[in-house]
N, C-alpha and C positions, 0 to 999 in steps of 0.2 A: 133107083139104084144107080143110074148113070150120074145123077147129080152128086150123090155121095162120093163117088170116085173122083169127081172134078174138084170138090172142096176138101177132100181128105188131107192132102199135103198142107193146106193152110191151117186146118184145125190142129194138126200135130205141131206145127210151128208155133201157133198161138198158145197152145197148152204148155209147150216147153218154156216159153217166156213167162207165163204165169207162175210156173213152178220156180223158176229162177228168182223172180221178184219176191215170191213168198219166202224162199230160203234166205234171201238178202235181209228182208225185214225182221225175220225171226232171229237171225244171228246179230243184227244190229241192236235189237232190243235186249238180247241176252248179255251183250257186252256193255250196255249203257251203265253209267255210274248210278248207283243207287243212293240218292240224296235224301236227307231228312229235312225237317223244318221246325221252326219255333213259332208258337202262337201264344200270345199272352194278353193279360189285362193289367192296366195301370189304374190303381185306385187311390183316392184321396183320404188319408187317415183322419184329417180334420173335419170332414163332412160325412162321417159314418160310412166310409168306403164307397163313396160315390165315384163314378168313372172320372178319370183325370184326362180331359180332352187335350189333344195337340201337345202332349209331352214327348220329349225326344228319347229314343232308345237306341243305343249304339252297341254294336258288337266290337269289343276291344281288339280282338285278334284280326278282324278283317277290315275294320273301319266302316262297315256298312251301317247306315242309319235308317231309322223309320220313325214316323210320328204316329201316335195313337189317334184313333178316330174319335167320333163323338160318343162312342160307347166305351172308350178307353182301350180298345183292342189294337194290338200291333201284330205284325207277322213278318217272319223272315223265311224265305224258301230256298231250296237248292243248296243246302249246307252239307258239307262233308261230315262224316261221322267223327265225333270227338267232343272235347270239352271247350266251352266258350264262356266268356265273361260278358254279361249284359250290364251296361251302364245306363241307368235311367235318370233323367234330370228334367226339371221344370223350374221356371223362374219363381223364386220365393220358397222353394222346397229343397230339402237336403238331397244331394246326389246319392244314389244307392247302387251298389255293385252286387251282382249275384252270379255264381257259377252255375252253369247248366250243361248237361250232357245230351248231345244229339245222337240219336240212333238212326241208321239208314232205314228208309221206308216208313218212318214213324213221325208223328207230330208230337213234339215235346211241348208241354204247356207250362206257363209260368204265371204266377199271380204276384204282382209287385205293388206294395203299398208304400207310398211316399208320404213323409211327414213334413209339415211346414218347418222351415229353418228358423232357428232361434237366434237372437242376437242379445248379447249381454248388455247391461246398462252402461258398462265401461266402454264397450265397442261403440255403442250409440253416441255416447258423449264425445268420444274422440273423433268420430265421423262428423258430428255437428261442429266441433271446434275447428277441425281442419277446413270444413266448408265455410265457416265464418271467417277464418283467416284469409282464405282465398278471395272471398267477397270483399273484405275490407282492403286487401292489397290492390284489387282491381279498381276500387273506388279511388284510392290514393293516386294510382298511376294515371287515371283518366283525368 
């Protein structure tokens, strides 16, 4: 009984600190911004929707970029609620833009299929002609 009276003031002091710390954390968490995220998959149309590895995905509004992994998966986290434009690109493929809406505390999913870019015969011929011109002018100058 005597020991209890000796430690009683310290126990009250410690309990008071624990209550203050608990109130602080509860209030901090309740005022924290509730962010959402985007998770998606990039697929290759030319190879029966196989994952497109290491393709770039950009959020136009924020400038944030991500690369898809070996499974074609990309992810953006801690986004404010609202509408965003995802720009997906990969060398040799057409760039694709899609609008997506992010809701707080939720993961918004996207499935993006990229198609190989096409080049017309006229574009190919003009590219070859200009390359040939540059090569011949370099030969004459040397």
